[in-house]
ZADO-1210 file (C-alpha; in nm, 4 decimals, padded with zeros to 6 digits):
<atoms>
<atom x="-00.0014" y="00.0030" z="-00.0073" code="MET" pos="1"/>
<atom x="00.2770" y="00.2281" z="00.0919" code="ASN" pos="2"/>
<atom x="00.4528" y="00.1567" z="-00.2312" code="ARG" pos="3"/>
<atom x="00.1267" y="00.2362" z="-00.4342" code="ILE" pos="4"/>
<atom x="00.0938" y="00.5717" z="-00.2320" code="TYR" pos="5"/>
<atom x="00.4429" y="00.6752" z="-00.2885" code="LEU" pos="6"/>
<atom x="00.4144" y="00.5864" z="-00.6620" code="LEU" pos="7"/>
<atom x="00.0969" y="00.7980" z="-00.6958" code="VAL" pos="8"/>
<atom x="00.2793" y="01.0970" z="-00.5067" code="THR" pos="9"/>
<atom x="00.5771" y="01.0790" z="-00.7404" code="TRP" pos="10"/>
<atom x="00.3572" y="01.0836" z="-01.0593" code="LEU" pos="11"/>
<atom x="00.1821" y="01.3729" z="-00.9171" code="LEU" pos="12"/>
<atom x="00.5015" y="01.5710" z="-00.8330" code="VAL" pos="13"/>
<atom x="00.6302" y="01.4858" z="-01.1890" code="LEU" pos="14"/>
<atom x="00.3077" y="01.6009" z="-01.3516" code="SER" pos="15"/>
<atom x="00.3131" y="01.9343" z="-01.1552" code="ASN" pos="16"/>
<atom x="00.6671" y="01.9823" z="-01.2374" code="LEU" pos="17"/>
<atom x="00.6045" y="01.9235" z="-01.6133" code="HIS" pos="18"/>
<atom x="00.3139" y="02.1678" z="-01.6182" code="ALA" pos="19"/>
<atom x="00.5300" y="02.4268" z="-01.4753" code="GLN" pos="20"/>
<atom x="00.7972" y="02.4238" z="-01.7456" code="GLN" pos="21"/>
<atom x="00.8322" y="02.6999" z="-02.0039" code="ILE" pos="22"/>
<atom x="00.9345" y="02.6251" z="-02.3738" code="GLU" pos="23"/>
<atom x="01.1498" y="02.9039" z="-02.4791" code="TRP" pos="24"/>
<atom x="01.1641" y="03.0085" z="-02.8483" code="ALA" pos="25"/>
<atom x="01.4411" y="02.8412" z="-03.0471" code="THR" pos="26"/>
<atom x="01.4739" y="03.0310" z="-03.3577" code="ASN" pos="27"/>
<atom x="01.3783" y="03.3856" z="-03.4957" code="VAL" pos="28"/>
<atom x="01.3128" y="03.5714" z="-03.8129" code="ASP" pos="29"/>
<atom x="01.2798" y="03.9474" z="-03.8293" code="TYR" pos="30"/>
<atom x="01.2184" y="04.2325" z="-04.0891" code="ASP" pos="31"/>
<atom x="01.4330" y="04.4710" z="-03.8806" code="ASN" pos="32"/>
<atom x="01.6893" y="04.4639" z="-03.5880" code="GLU" pos="33"/>
<atom x="01.9676" y="04.6694" z="-03.4418" code="VAL" pos="34"/>
<atom x="02.2846" y="04.4762" z="-03.4646" code="ALA" pos="35"/>
<atom x="02.6441" y="04.5271" z="-03.4007" code="LEU" pos="36"/>
<atom x="02.9485" y="04.2976" z="-03.5280" code="LYS" pos="37"/>
<atom x="02.9944" y="04.1361" z="-03.1945" code="ASP" pos="38"/>
<atom x="02.6336" y="04.0149" z="-03.2026" code="GLY" pos="39"/>
<atom x="02.5050" y="04.2583" z="-02.9510" code="ALA" pos="40"/>
<atom x="02.1232" y="04.3703" z="-02.9814" code="TYR" pos="41"/>
<atom x="02.0313" y="04.1112" z="-03.2653" code="ARG" pos="42"/>
<atom x="01.6752" y="03.9449" z="-03.2747" code="ALA" pos="43"/>
<atom x="01.8275" y="03.6139" z="-03.2207" code="LYS" pos="44"/>
<atom x="01.9087" y="03.7214" z="-02.8549" code="THR" pos="45"/>
<atom x="01.5199" y="03.6927" z="-02.8020" code="ALA" pos="46"/>
<atom x="01.5585" y="03.3306" z="-02.8201" code="THR" pos="47"/>
<atom x="01.6405" y="03.0937" z="-02.5312" code="GLY" pos="48"/>
<atom x="01.5971" y="03.1286" z="-02.1440" code="ALA" pos="49"/>
<atom x="01.6408" y="03.4838" z="-02.0133" code="PRO" pos="50"/>
<atom x="01.9811" y="03.5967" z="-01.9889" code="ASP" pos="51"/>
<atom x="01.9923" y="03.9847" z="-01.9729" code="VAL" pos="52"/>
<atom x="02.1904" y="04.0922" z="-01.6959" code="GLU" pos="53"/>
<atom x="02.0269" y="04.4159" z="-01.6045" code="LYS" pos="54"/>
<atom x="01.6450" y="04.4920" z="-01.6563" code="TYR" pos="55"/>
<atom x="01.5527" y="04.8679" z="-01.7090" code="GLY" pos="56"/>
<atom x="01.8875" y="04.9586" z="-01.9103" code="GLU" pos="57"/>
<atom x="01.9772" y="04.9094" z="-02.2908" code="TYR" pos="58"/>
<atom x="02.1808" y="04.5990" z="-02.2456" code="CYS" pos="59"/>
<atom x="02.3632" y="04.4130" z="-02.5332" code="LYS" pos="60"/>
<atom x="02.2019" y="04.0883" z="-02.4426" code="GLY" pos="61"/>
<atom x="01.8565" y="04.2049" z="-02.5345" code="GLY" pos="62"/>
<atom x="01.7053" y="04.2152" z="-02.8761" code="ALA" pos="63"/>
<atom x="01.6336" y="04.5640" z="-03.0039" code="CYS" pos="64"/>
<atom x="01.4169" y="04.5452" z="-03.3059" code="LEU" pos="65"/>
<atom x="01.3045" y="04.8988" z="-03.4282" code="ASN" pos="66"/>
<atom x="01.4603" y="05.2394" z="-03.4874" code="VAL" pos="67"/>
<atom x="01.1815" y="05.4872" z="-03.5290" code="GLY" pos="68"/>
<atom x="00.9539" y="05.2417" z="-03.7085" code="LYS" pos="69"/>
<atom x="00.7639" y="04.9403" z="-03.6514" code="THR" pos="70"/>
<atom x="00.9017" y="04.5980" z="-03.6411" code="ALA" pos="71"/>
<atom x="00.8118" y="04.2343" z="-03.6111" code="SER" pos="72"/>
<atom x="00.9670" y="03.8944" z="-03.5192" code="ILE" pos="73"/>
<atom x="00.8791" y="03.5310" z="-03.5977" code="TRP" pos="74"/>
<atom x="00.9631" y="03.3168" z="-03.3068" code="LEU" pos="75"/>
<atom x="00.9781" y="02.9355" z="-03.3458" code="THR" pos="76"/>
<atom x="00.8587" y="02.6752" z="-03.1095" code="PHE" pos="77"/>
<atom x="00.8483" y="02.2965" z="-03.1238" code="SER" pos="78"/>
<atom x="00.4781" y="02.2664" z="-03.1983" code="GLY" pos="79"/>
<atom x="00.4263" y="01.9985" z="-02.9409" code="THR" pos="80"/>
<atom x="00.3329" y="02.2136" z="-02.6077" code="THR" pos="81"/>
<atom x="-00.0485" y="02.2803" z="-02.5554" code="PRO" pos="82"/>
<atom x="-00.0006" y="02.6345" z="-02.4753" code="ALA" pos="83"/>
<atom x="-00.2159" y="02.8027" z="-02.1955" code="LYS" pos="84"/>
<atom x="00.0171" y="03.1154" z="-02.1422" code="GLN" pos="85"/>
<atom x="00.2569" y="03.3086" z="-02.3551" code="ILE" pos="86"/>
<atom x="00.5337" y="03.4892" z="-02.1578" code="LEU" pos="87"/>
<atom x="00.7052" y="03.7954" z="-02.3275" code="ILE" pos="88"/>
<atom x="00.9944" y="03.9406" z="-02.1076" code="LEU" pos="89"/>
<atom x="01.0399" y="04.3034" z="-02.1989" code="GLU" pos="90"/>
<atom x="01.3894" y="04.3907" z="-02.0393" code="SER" pos="91"/>
<atom x="01.3748" y="04.7600" z="-02.1565" code="ASN" pos="92"/>
<atom x="01.1237" y="05.0097" z="-02.2926" code="GLY" pos="93"/>
<atom x="00.8169" y="04.8241" z="-02.1844" code="ALA" pos="94"/>
<atom x="00.4950" y="04.8773" z="-02.3446" code="GLY" pos="95"/>
<atom x="00.6081" y="04.8403" z="-02.7194" code="SER" pos="96"/>
<atom x="00.3949" y="04.5526" z="-02.8125" code="ILE" pos="97"/>
<atom x="00.1205" y="04.6297" z="-03.0654" code="LEU" pos="98"/>
<atom x="-00.0061" y="04.2655" z="-03.1636" code="LYS" pos="99"/>
<atom x="00.0830" y="03.9113" z="-03.1024" code="VAL" pos="100"/>
<atom x="-00.0221" y="03.6151" z="-03.3440" code="GLU" pos="101"/>
<atom x="-00.0169" y="03.2648" z="-03.2813" code="LEU" pos="102"/>
<atom x="00.0277" y="03.0141" z="-03.5595" code="ILE" pos="103"/>
<atom x="-00.0966" y="02.6528" z="-03.4617" code="ASP" pos="104"/>
<atom x="00.1099" y="02.3614" z="-03.5557" code="ALA" pos="105"/>
<atom x="-00.1958" y="02.1223" z="-03.5800" code="VAL" pos="106"/>
<atom x="-00.4440" y="02.3484" z="-03.7912" code="THR" pos="107"/>
<atom x="-00.1868" y="02.5905" z="-03.9522" code="GLY" pos="108"/>
<atom x="-00.4327" y="02.8793" z="-03.8346" code="ASN" pos="109"/>
<atom x="-00.2830" y="03.2231" z="-03.7563" code="SER" pos="110"/>
<atom x="-00.4977" y="03.3674" z="-03.4580" code="THR" pos="111"/>
<atom x="-00.4444" y="03.7156" z="-03.3087" code="PRO" pos="112"/>
<atom x="-00.4074" y="03.6596" z="-02.9205" code="VAL" pos="113"/>
<atom x="-00.3061" y="04.0107" z="-02.8110" code="TYR" pos="114"/>
<atom x="-00.3728" y="04.3557" z="-02.9874" code="GLU" pos="115"/>
<atom x="-00.3612" y="04.6797" z="-02.8096" code="ASN" pos="116"/>
<atom x="-00.2544" y="05.0459" z="-02.9089" code="PRO" pos="117"/>
<atom x="00.0680" y="05.1409" z="-02.7404" code="VAL" pos="118"/>
<atom x="00.0285" y="05.3806" z="-02.4484" code="THR" pos="119"/>
<atom x="00.2914" y="05.5452" z="-02.2305" code="PRO" pos="120"/>
<atom x="00.3761" y="05.3056" z="-01.9539" code="VAL" pos="121"/>
<atom x="00.5849" y="05.4231" z="-01.6541" code="ASN" pos="122"/>
<atom x="00.7805" y="05.0805" z="-01.6331" code="ALA" pos="123"/>
<atom x="01.1494" y="05.0158" z="-01.7261" code="ASN" pos="124"/>
<atom x="01.0651" y="04.6538" z="-01.7855" code="TYR" pos="125"/>
<atom x="00.7665" y="04.4070" z="-01.7936" code="ARG" pos="126"/>
<atom x="00.6436" y="04.0606" z="-01.8144" code="LEU" pos="127"/>
<atom x="00.3520" y="04.0575" z="-02.0623" code="THR" pos="128"/>
<atom x="00.1523" y="03.7439" z="-01.9767" code="ARG" pos="129"/>
<atom x="-00.1186" y="03.6342" z="-02.2280" code="ILE" pos="130"/>
<atom x="-00.3740" y="03.4000" z="-02.0929" code="VAL" pos="131"/>
<atom x="-00.5321" y="03.1451" z="-02.3474" code="LEU" pos="132"/>
<atom x="-00.8815" y="03.0129" z="-02.2696" code="PRO" pos="133"/>
<atom x="-00.7510" y="02.6461" z="-02.2975" code="ASP" pos="134"/>
<atom x="-00.4765" y="02.4363" z="-02.4235" code="LYS" pos="135"/>
<atom x="-00.6131" y="02.3583" z="-02.7669" code="SER" pos="136"/>
<atom x="-00.3500" y="02.5467" z="-02.9557" code="MET" pos="137"/>
<atom x="00.0214" y="02.4140" z="-02.9950" code="LYS" pos="138"/>
<atom x="00.2153" y="02.7131" z="-03.1245" code="PRO" pos="139"/>
<atom x="00.4722" y="02.6529" z="-03.3852" code="LYS" pos="140"/>
<atom x="00.5397" y="03.0251" z="-03.4375" code="MET" pos="141"/>
<atom x="00.4466" y="03.3418" z="-03.2696" code="LEU" pos="142"/>
<atom x="00.4690" y="03.6828" z="-03.4662" code="LYS" pos="143"/>
<atom x="00.5151" y="03.9794" z="-03.2403" code="ILE" pos="144"/>
<atom x="00.4727" y="04.3386" z="-03.3640" code="LYS" pos="145"/>
<atom x="00.6256" y="04.6375" z="-03.1929" code="PHE" pos="146"/>
<atom x="00.5411" y="05.0169" z="-03.2186" code="SER" pos="147"/>
<atom x="00.7909" y="05.2751" z="-03.3287" code="ALA" pos="148"/>
<atom x="00.6768" y="05.5037" z="-03.0762" code="LYS" pos="149"/>
<atom x="00.9141" y="05.3364" z="-02.7984" code="LYS" pos="150"/>
<atom x="01.2902" y="05.3892" z="-02.8040" code="GLU" pos="151"/>
<atom x="01.5422" y="05.1295" z="-02.7161" code="LYS" pos="152"/>
<atom x="01.2608" y="04.8718" z="-02.6304" code="GLN" pos="153"/>
<atom x="01.4128" y="04.5200" z="-02.5955" code="GLN" pos="154"/>
<atom x="01.3046" y="04.1702" z="-02.5467" code="ILE" pos="155"/>
<atom x="01.5038" y="03.9277" z="-02.3385" code="ASP" pos="156"/>
<atom x="01.2931" y="03.6195" z="-02.3998" code="ALA" pos="157"/>
<atom x="00.9524" y="03.4814" z="-02.5094" code="VAL" pos="158"/>
<atom x="00.8079" y="03.1384" z="-02.3879" code="GLY" pos="159"/>
<atom x="00.5013" y="02.9484" z="-02.3794" code="ILE" pos="160"/>
<atom x="00.3789" y="02.6969" z="-02.1194" code="THR" pos="161"/>
<atom x="00.0710" y="02.4752" z="-02.0505" code="GLU" pos="162"/>
<atom x="00.0927" y="02.5736" z="-01.6708" code="SER" pos="163"/>
<atom x="-00.1911" y="02.7796" z="-01.5116" code="ASP" pos="164"/>
<atom x="00.0574" y="02.9207" z="-01.2751" code="GLU" pos="165"/>
<atom x="00.0160" y="03.3129" z="-01.2204" code="GLU" pos="166"/>
<atom x="00.3692" y="03.3697" z="-01.3308" code="PHE" pos="167"/>
<atom x="00.5318" y="03.7306" z="-01.2577" code="THR" pos="168"/>
<atom x="00.8412" y="03.8598" z="-01.3848" code="LEU" pos="169"/>
<atom x="01.0260" y="03.8121" z="-01.0501" code="GLU" pos="170"/>
<atom x="00.9321" y="03.4413" z="-01.0504" code="SER" pos="171"/>
<atom x="01.0116" y="03.3754" z="-01.4007" code="VAL" pos="172"/>
<atom x="01.3622" y="03.5542" z="-01.3520" code="LEU" pos="173"/>
<atom x="01.4342" y="03.3557" z="-01.0222" code="LYS" pos="174"/>
<atom x="01.3521" y="02.9926" z="-01.1742" code="LYS" pos="175"/>
<atom x="01.4633" y="03.0530" z="-01.5337" code="PHE" pos="176"/>
<atom x="01.7308" y="03.3257" z="-01.5928" code="ALA" pos="177"/>
<atom x="02.0803" y="03.1693" z="-01.6758" code="LYS" pos="178"/>
<atom x="02.2261" y="03.4148" z="-01.4176" code="ALA" pos="179"/>
<atom x="02.1203" y="03.6521" z="-01.1620" code="PRO" pos="180"/>
<atom x="01.9645" y="03.9652" z="-01.2674" code="VAL" pos="181"/>
<atom x="01.9836" y="04.3225" z="-01.1610" code="SER" pos="182"/>
<atom x="01.7300" y="04.6093" z="-01.2075" code="PHE" pos="183"/>
<atom x="01.7433" y="04.9742" z="-01.2896" code="ASN" pos="184"/>
<atom x="01.4419" y="05.0943" z="-01.0782" code="ASN" pos="185"/>
<atom x="01.4962" y="05.4854" z="-01.1440" code="GLU" pos="186"/>
<atom x="01.1573" y="05.6123" z="-01.2378" code="GLY" pos="187"/>
<atom x="00.9926" y="05.2740" z="-01.2435" code="ASN" pos="188"/>
<atom x="00.6492" y="05.1946" z="-01.1154" code="ASP" pos="189"/>
<atom x="00.6927" y="04.8307" z="-00.9778" code="ALA" pos="190"/>
<atom x="00.2986" y="04.7831" z="-00.9987" code="SER" pos="191"/>
<atom x="00.3277" y="04.8039" z="-01.3766" code="LEU" pos="192"/>
<atom x="00.6024" y="04.5353" z="-01.4132" code="ASN" pos="193"/>
<atom x="00.3597" y="04.2604" z="-01.4723" code="ASN" pos="194"/>
<atom x="00.0777" y="04.2794" z="-01.7487" code="LEU" pos="195"/>
<atom x="-00.1705" y="04.0073" z="-01.7654" code="THR" pos="196"/>
<atom x="-00.4102" y="04.0232" z="-02.0602" code="SER" pos="197"/>
<atom x="-00.6774" y="03.7474" z="-02.1316" code="ALA" pos="198"/>
<atom x="-00.7204" y="03.6223" z="-02.4952" code="PHE" pos="199"/>
<atom x="-00.9966" y="03.8249" z="-02.6555" code="ASN" pos="200"/>
<atom x="-01.2059" y="03.5989" z="-02.8613" code="ALA" pos="201"/>
<atom x="-01.3314" y="03.9104" z="-03.0664" code="SER" pos="202"/>
<atom x="-00.9652" y="03.9340" z="-03.2095" code="ASN" pos="203"/>
<atom x="-01.0188" y="03.5885" z="-03.3693" code="ILE" pos="204"/>
<atom x="-00.9142" y="03.6166" z="-03.7544" code="ASN" pos="205"/>
<atom x="-00.8601" y="03.2651" z="-03.9007" code="VAL" pos="206"/>
<atom x="-00.6436" y="03.3028" z="-04.2198" code="LEU" pos="207"/>
<atom x="-00.6033" y="02.9578" z="-04.3165" code="SER" pos="208"/>
<atom x="-00.8164" y="02.6385" z="-04.2769" code="VAL" pos="209"/>
<atom x="-00.8264" y="02.2928" z="-04.3923" code="LYS" pos="210"/>
<atom x="-01.0894" y="02.2283" z="-04.6308" code="LYS" pos="211"/>
<atom x="-01.1361" y="02.0709" z="-04.9730" code="ASP" pos="212"/>
<atom x="-01.0973" y="02.2830" z="-05.2871" code="ILE" pos="213"/>
<atom x="-01.4613" y="02.2518" z="-05.3724" code="GLU" pos="214"/>
<atom x="-01.5847" y="02.3779" z="-05.0526" code="THR" pos="215"/>
<atom x="-01.3179" y="02.6558" z="-05.0615" code="LEU" pos="216"/>
<atom x="-01.4561" y="02.7747" z="-05.3839" code="GLY" pos="217"/>
<atom x="-01.8048" y="02.7401" z="-05.3155" code="ALA" pos="218"/>
<atom x="-01.9907" y="03.0840" z="-05.3547" code="GLY" pos="219"/>
<atom x="-01.6948" y="03.2538" z="-05.5337" code="LEU" pos="220"/>
<atom x="-01.7693" y="03.4290" z="-05.8617" code="LYS" pos="221"/>
<atom x="-01.5286" y="03.4129" z="-06.1453" code="PRO" pos="222"/>
<atom x="-01.2074" y="03.6310" z="-06.0811" code="GLY" pos="223"/>
<atom x="-01.2899" y="03.6550" z="-05.7070" code="GLU" pos="224"/>
<atom x="-01.0400" y="03.5855" z="-05.4632" code="SER" pos="225"/>
<atom x="-01.0809" y="03.3071" z="-05.1710" code="GLY" pos="226"/>
<atom x="-00.8887" y="03.1178" z="-04.9055" code="ASN" pos="227"/>
<atom x="-00.7282" y="02.7968" z="-05.0330" code="LEU" pos="228"/>
<atom x="-00.6317" y="02.6804" z="-04.6903" code="GLY" pos="229"/>
<atom x="-00.3201" y="02.6193" z="-04.4911" code="TRP" pos="230"/>
<atom x="-00.1077" y="02.4825" z="-04.7860" code="ASN" pos="231"/>
<atom x="-00.1288" y="02.8116" z="-04.9736" code="VAL" pos="232"/>
<atom x="-00.2722" y="03.0915" z="-04.7571" code="ASN" pos="233"/>
<atom x="-00.0885" y="03.2128" z="-04.4576" code="SER" pos="234"/>
<atom x="-00.0649" y="03.5172" z="-04.2143" code="GLU" pos="235"/>
<atom x="00.1191" y="03.7232" z="-04.5156" code="TYR" pos="236"/>
<atom x="-00.0476" y="03.8247" z="-04.8549" code="GLY" pos="237"/>
<atom x="-00.0420" y="03.5800" z="-05.1390" code="GLU" pos="238"/>
<atom x="-00.0495" y="03.7639" z="-05.4648" code="ILE" pos="239"/>
<atom x="00.0003" y="03.7133" z="-05.8333" code="GLN" pos="240"/>
<atom x="-00.1213" y="03.3460" z="-05.8722" code="PRO" pos="241"/>
<atom x="-00.0243" y="03.1676" z="-06.1970" code="LEU" pos="242"/>
<atom x="-00.1367" y="02.8056" z="-06.2558" code="ILE" pos="243"/>
<atom x="00.0430" y="02.5859" z="-06.5125" code="THR" pos="244"/>
<atom x="-00.1263" y="02.4794" z="-06.8353" code="PRO" pos="245"/>
<atom x="-00.1827" y="02.1313" z="-06.7106" code="ASP" pos="246"/>
<atom x="-00.3823" y="02.2702" z="-06.4180" code="GLY" pos="247"/>
<atom x="-00.1544" y="02.0783" z="-06.1353" code="LEU" pos="248"/>
<atom x="00.0840" y="02.3472" z="-06.0165" code="THR" pos="249"/>
<atom x="00.0172" y="02.6755" z="-05.8682" code="LEU" pos="250"/>
<atom x="00.3018" y="02.9594" z="-05.8373" code="PHE" pos="251"/>
<atom x="00.2443" y="03.2886" z="-05.6361" code="PHE" pos="252"/>
<atom x="00.4297" y="03.5476" z="-05.4451" code="VAL" pos="253"/>
<atom x="00.4224" y="03.5614" z="-05.0671" code="ARG" pos="254"/>
<atom x="00.4546" y="03.9445" z="-04.9702" code="GLY" pos="255"/>
<atom x="00.6102" y="04.0708" z="-04.6610" code="ASP" pos="256"/>
<atom x="00.7629" y="03.7363" z="-04.5617" code="HIS" pos="257"/>
<atom x="01.0691" y="03.7977" z="-04.3438" code="PRO" pos="258"/>
<atom x="01.2845" y="03.5516" z="-04.5661" code="LEU" pos="259"/>
<atom x="01.2222" y="03.7667" z="-04.8841" code="ASN" pos="260"/>
<atom x="01.5328" y="03.9458" z="-05.0312" code="THR" pos="261"/>
</atoms>
């Protein structure tokens, strides 16, 4: 009996530990970044666990993504974590996030999960925590758009988790930071260092769906555009379609993709 009790207890402990883990972004694409030859400020510094040494200051270890104009990054995840929360650690110039979109690994759908106009924030740094309604989506990518209104805004790390824990910036850094972190609190309002945003269903804008071609084309008039599903349509703009004479191959241009040259 004692063995069974110990086994059940151990399994519960393992389950709880697993649920509290955070998966950090592993790769990043971008449309703009500030970068030095030594690698400072590059967008790729937003991947992995938190590693900025000092929050509230313009540090080389944080990703700086804009200089007087809007900027976006596309962060890659495994696509296996059923996400309940998205955690964005703003290490400097907090309050610059305009929009966050989640691209689901299973459906291919791109869903806006956070959208808010940038307003002045009296916080040098912040954890932006986006709480999703359930764990039905498994992010393979997050797109984060930043405003041009903030100067020297930086991102330390971005993670997803299936945990329901009410994370704070302090608790995340204490548990996951690669090294001890210090803070510049001059002019900082500590009450604003944690922002929790519940998913707003009214923001849902499904850009790609899995349907057969007859269903996708139903109701369209000749020459009218329509969504061709996740194999073609994405969160970017697909334009200039060209079908080969045999009708078997479709060529098109995908505008505004970060890998375009």
